[in-house]
C-alpha positions in Angstrom: -52.9 8.1 -17.9 -54.8 11.1 -19.2 -53.5 12.6 -22.4 -54.5 15.8 -24.2 -56.5 15.2 -27.4 -54.9 15.9 -30.7 -56.0 18.8 -32.7 -58.0 16.7 -35.1 -59.8 14.3 -32.8 -61.8 14.7 -29.5 -63.5 11.5 -28.1 -65.8 13.3 -25.7 -68.9 15.3 -26.4 -68.5 19.0 -25.9 -70.4 19.5 -22.6 -69.3 22.9 -21.8 -66.4 24.7 -20.1 -66.8 23.0 -16.7 -66.1 19.5 -18.1 -63.1 20.8 -20.2 -61.7 22.6 -17.1 -61.9 19.4 -15.1 -60.1 17.5 -17.8 -57.4 20.1 -18.0 -57.0 20.2 -14.2 -56.5 16.4 -14.0 -53.9 16.7 -16.7 -52.1 19.4 -14.8 -51.9 17.3 -11.6 -50.8 14.1 -13.3 -46.9 13.6 -13.4 -45.5 12.0 -16.4 -42.3 10.1 -15.5 -39.3 10.6 -17.7 -35.6 9.6 -17.8 -33.2 12.3 -16.6 -31.1 13.9 -19.4 -28.1 11.8 -20.4 -25.8 14.7 -19.6 -27.1 14.9 -16.0 -26.7 11.1 -15.6 -23.1 11.2 -16.9 -22.3 14.1 -14.5 -23.7 12.2 -11.6 -21.8 9.1 -12.4 -18.6 11.2 -12.9 -19.0 12.8 -9.5 -19.6 9.4 -7.8 -16.5 8.0 -9.6 -14.3 10.9 -8.4 -15.5 10.4 -4.8 -14.5 6.7 -5.0 -11.1 7.7 -6.4 -10.6 10.3 -3.7 -11.4 7.7 -1.0 -8.8 5.4 -2.4 -6.2 8.2 -2.5 -7.2 9.7 0.8 -3.9 8.7 2.5 -2.1 11.1 0.3 -4.3 14.1 1.0 -3.6 16.8 3.6 -0.5 18.8 4.6 2.0 15.9 4.3 3.8 14.7 1.2 1.4 13.7 -1.5 0.8 12.1 -4.9 -0.4 12.6 -8.4 -2.8 10.2 -10.1 -3.3 9.7 -13.9 -6.0 7.4 -15.4 -6.0 7.1 -19.2 -8.9 5.5 -21.0 -8.9 5.1 -24.8 -10.9 7.8 -26.5 -11.7 9.7 -23.3 -10.1 12.6 -21.5 -7.6 11.5 -18.9 -8.3 11.8 -15.2 -5.7 13.9 -13.5 -5.9 14.3 -9.7 -3.3 15.5 -7.2 -3.1 15.3 -3.4 -0.9 16.6 -0.6 2.3 18.6 -0.8 5.3 18.6 -3.2 7.3 20.6 -0.7 6.0 20.2 2.9 8.2 22.9 4.4 7.0 25.6 2.0 3.5 24.1 1.7 3.7 23.8 -2.1 0.8 21.6 -3.2 1.2 18.7 -5.7 -0.2 19.4 -9.2 -0.5 17.4 -12.4 2.7 19.2 -13.5 4.7 18.2 -10.4 7.8 16.2 -11.3 8.6 13.2 -9.1 11.8 11.0 -9.1 10.6 7.9 -11.0 13.1 5.5 -9.4 12.8 2.2 -11.2 10.0 3.3 -13.4 12.9 5.0 -15.2 14.0 1.5 -16.5 11.4 1.6 -19.3 13.1 4.7 -20.7 16.5 3.0 -20.6 15.1 0.0 -22.4 13.5 2.3 -25.0 16.9 4.0 -25.6 18.5 0.6 -26.3 15.6 -0.3 -28.6 16.1 3.0 -30.5 19.7 2.1 -31.1 18.6 -1.4 -32.2 16.4 0.2 -34.8 19.3 2.4 -35.9 21.3 -0.8 -36.5 23.9 0.3 -34.0 23.7 -2.8 -31.8 22.0 -6.2 -31.4 20.5 -7.6 -28.3 22.9 -10.5 -28.6 26.0 -8.2 -28.4 28.3 -9.2 -25.6 28.3 -6.5 -23.0 32.1 -6.5 -23.0 32.0 -5.5 -26.7 30.9 -2.0 -25.4 32.3 -2.1 -21.9 35.6 -4.0 -22.2 36.5 -2.9 -18.6 34.3 -5.6 -17.3 36.1 -8.7 -15.9 36.3 -12.1 -17.6 33.5 -13.5 -15.4 31.0 -11.4 -17.4 32.1 -12.7 -20.8 28.8 -14.5 -21.6 26.5 -11.6 -20.6 24.6 -10.0 -23.5 22.6 -6.8 -23.8 19.4 -8.9 -23.7 20.6 -10.5 -20.4 20.9 -7.0 -19.0 17.5 -5.9 -20.1 15.7 -8.9 -18.7 17.5 -9.2 -15.3 19.1 -12.5 -16.0 22.7 -11.3 -16.2 23.9 -12.5 -12.8 25.8 -9.2 -12.2 26.7 -8.4 -8.7 24.5 -5.6 -7.1 26.6 -2.5 -6.9 24.7 -1.3 -3.9 26.2 -4.1 -1.8 29.7 -3.3 -2.9 29.7 0.5 -2.1 32.2 1.7 0.4 30.7 2.3 3.8 32.6 5.6 4.2 31.5 7.0 0.8 31.2 10.8 1.0 29.6 11.5 -2.4 26.9 10.1 -4.7 27.6 7.2 -7.0 27.2 7.6 -10.8 26.7 5.1 -13.6 30.4 5.3 -14.4 31.2 4.4 -10.7 29.0 1.3 -11.1 31.2 0.2 -13.9 34.3 0.8 -11.8 32.9 -1.2 -9.0 31.9 -4.2 -11.2 35.3 -4.1 -13.0 37.0 -5.1 -9.8 34.7 -8.1 -9.2 35.6 -11.1 -11.3 32.5 -13.1 -10.3 28.8 -13.2 -10.9 25.8 -14.6 -8.9 25.1 -17.2 -11.6 25.8 -18.0 -15.3 23.9 -15.5 -17.5 20.4 -16.7 -18.5 20.2 -19.3 -15.8 18.2 -17.4 -13.2 16.2 -14.1 -12.6 17.6 -11.6 -10.2 16.5 -8.0 -10.4 19.5 -5.9 -11.2 20.1 -2.2 -10.9 23.7 -2.8 -11.9 22.4 -4.1 -15.3 20.5 -0.9 -16.1 23.4 1.4 -15.0 25.5 -0.5 -17.6 22.8 -0.1 -20.2 22.9 3.7 -19.8 26.7 3.6 -20.3 26.3 1.5 -23.4 23.9 4.1 -24.8 26.6 6.7 -24.2 29.4 4.6 -25.8 27.4 3.9 -28.9 25.7 7.2 -29.4 28.7 9.4 -28.4 26.3 11.5 -26.3 25.8 11.8 -22.6 22.8 9.7 -21.4 20.6 12.7 -20.3 21.2 14.4 -23.7 20.4 11.2 -25.6 17.1 10.9 -23.8 16.2 14.5 -24.4 17.0 14.2 -28.1 15.5 10.9 -28.9 12.6 10.5 -26.5 11.5 13.5 -24.4 11.7 16.2 -27.0 10.0 14.3 -29.8 7.1 13.3 -27.5 6.7 16.9 -26.1 7.7 15.7 -22.6 9.1 19.2 -21.9 9.6 18.9 -18.2 11.0 15.3 -18.0 14.8 14.8 -17.6 17.5 12.5 -16.2 18.5 14.7 -13.3 22.2 15.5 -12.9 23.4 17.6 -10.0 24.7 20.9 -11.4 22.7 20.3 -14.6 19.2 21.6 -15.6 17.0 22.1 -12.6 13.8 20.0 -12.1 10.8 22.2 -12.6 7.9 21.9 -10.2 10.0 19.5 -8.2 8.5 17.2 -5.6 10.9 16.4 -2.7 11.0 13.0 -1.1 10.0 12.3 2.5 10.0 9.4 5.0 7.9 9.0 8.0 9.9 9.0 11.2 8.5 9.0 14.8 5.1 10.3 13.6 6.6 13.1 11.5 7.6 13.5 7.9 11.3 14.0 7.4 12.8 15.1 4.1 14.8 12.2 2.6 15.2 13.3 -1.0 18.5 11.9 -2.0 20.7 8.9 -1.1 24.2 7.9 -2.3 22.6 6.0 -5.2 20.2 8.7 -6.4 22.6 10.0 -9.0 22.7 6.7 -10.9 20.6 7.4 -14.0 20.1 4.2 -15.9 18.3 2.4 -13.1 16.2 5.2 -11.6 17.3 8.8 -12.2 14.5 10.3 -14.3 12.0 12.9 -13.0 8.6 13.3 -14.7 5.0 14.3 -14.1 1.7 12.6 -14.8 1.1 15.1 -17.6 4.3 14.1 -19.3 3.7 10.4 -18.6 0.3 10.7 -20.4 2.3 11.5 -23.5 4.7 8.6 -22.9 1.7 6.2 -22.5 0.2 7.5 -25.7 3.5 6.8 -27.5 3.4 3.2 -26.4 0.2 2.7 -28.4 1.5 3.6 -31.9 4.7 4.1 -34.0 5.4 7.7 -33.1 8.5 6.7 -31.2 9.2 2.9 -31.3 8.3 0.6 -34.1 5.7 -2.1 -33.6 8.4 -4.7 -33.5 10.3 -2.8 -30.8 7.1 -2.4 -28.7 6.4 -6.0 -29.1 9.9 -6.8 -27.7 9.3 -4.6 -24.7 5.9 -6.0 -23.8 6.4 -9.7 -24.7 7.3 -11.9 -21.8 11.0 -12.8 -22.2 11.9 -14.5 -18.9 10.1 -15.9 -15.9 10.5 -14.3 -12.5 10.2 -16.0 -9.1 6.6 -14.9 -8.8 4.0 -17.3 -10.3 2.3 -15.7 -13.3 4.7 -12.8 -13.5 7.3 -12.5 -16.3 9.6 -9.8 -17.5 9.9 -8.2 -20.9 12.3 -5.3 -21.6 11.9 -2.8 -18.8 8.4 -4.0 -18.0 6.8 -6.7 -15.8 4.3 -8.8 -17.7 1.2 -10.4 -16.2 -2.2 -11.5 -17.3 -3.7 -8.7 -19.4 -1.4 -6.1 -18.0 2.1 -4.7 -18.0 3.6 -2.7 -15.1 6.6 -1.4 -13.3 7.0 0.1 -9.9 9.7 2.4 -8.6 11.0 2.7 -5.0 13.8 4.9 -3.7 14.3 6.9 -0.6 11.3 9.3 -0.3 9.5 8.1 -3.4 7.0 5.3 -4.3 5.6 5.1 -7.8 3.8 2.7 -10.2 2.5 2.6 -13.8 0.1 -0.1 -14.8 -1.1 -0.6 -18.3 -4.0 -2.8 -19.7 -3.2 -2.5 -23.5 -6.3 -4.5 -24.7 -8.6 -2.2 -22.7 -6.8 1.0 -23.5 -6.5 1.6 -19.8 -3.5 2.9 -17.8 -3.1 4.0 -14.2 -0.1 6.0 -12.9 0.5 7.0 -9.2 3.6 9.1 -8.4 4.2 9.8 -4.7 6.9 11.7 -2.8 6.7 9.6 0.4 8.2 6.2 1.5 4.7 4.7 2.2 2.2 3.5 1.3 3.2 1.2 -1.5 0.9 2.3 -4.4 0.4 -0.8 -6.4 -2.6 -2.0 -4.5 -4.2 1.4 -4.8 -3.5 1.6 -8.6 -5.1 -1.9 -9.1 -8.2 -0.8 -7.0 -8.6 2.3 -9.2 -8.2 0.3 -12.4 -10.9 -2.0 -11.2 -13.3 1.0 -11.1 -13.0 1.2 -14.8 -13.4 -2.5 -15.5 -16.8 -3.0 -13.9 
């Protein structure tokens, strides 16, 4: 490779302008390879990553109901991407501020409410449920708050006991009335795992009984407002409206039909919270430090407490626990959601969708894998 001489040394004799011109011409025509600037490399990699994400989320794009995606990586700006429509009829697109009904992703907030009361010294996890809900029948005598949180209570599923001619939505208090008439359980408490929406409806009622506040107000005061989750709420018909609301849809005969509410959509403790990926980014951050729950409480939530019927999958308090990750999905009429967290990697993936398919867990895991390579 030809290099220009330094100012203080010239190895060739001075043979005149022609020789020097030849040397300079050769230098001008010789390319010196160099690495592209780091900024350009990072930008190229970022564009490639976004393309891969968009390919995985492609099913949500277009004029049908859509989804919001959040990817949080420790120390880096979150990835926020949205697809499709929040309101198909009015062609309102999904945005990072769009609020979806979380369905069973709501259970982690119910569990957090109980843990806050535990920190207050207002209850223990070994409290008999009948201490706070004496209306329950004798068959539930051995059930504790811990049993409710971990789905090992054996409570009867309220959905299976609802009247076929019901002409209104069921609320948490109705769940208690239904169960109060059933002096039986599926199994003795603690002897088996059976996912229970009934249990989490009762937990919301226990929060009300102990705090003296309605469940939505308790969540606002103790969780959402302190964390700045300004648009998140437990939705009650006739109460505050859901801002930037996504409406739920189901595919029927090749078309999307609005299926936003069902008779059980008003039960709050098991699935009635609306939130956005922007607010869930704040919630995820709060799970990393003591700003809301103590380290002891967070350990309770994320430590495997009981085995499920799936090999390698256990349950904590409001969270499924597997190898290196915790997660929870949520499914209700017109909505499918999932949040997956990898605490040791500082990684979290959230997908919220206002459609009955596809199931988003597989997509969330595929997106998480892009950041684990």
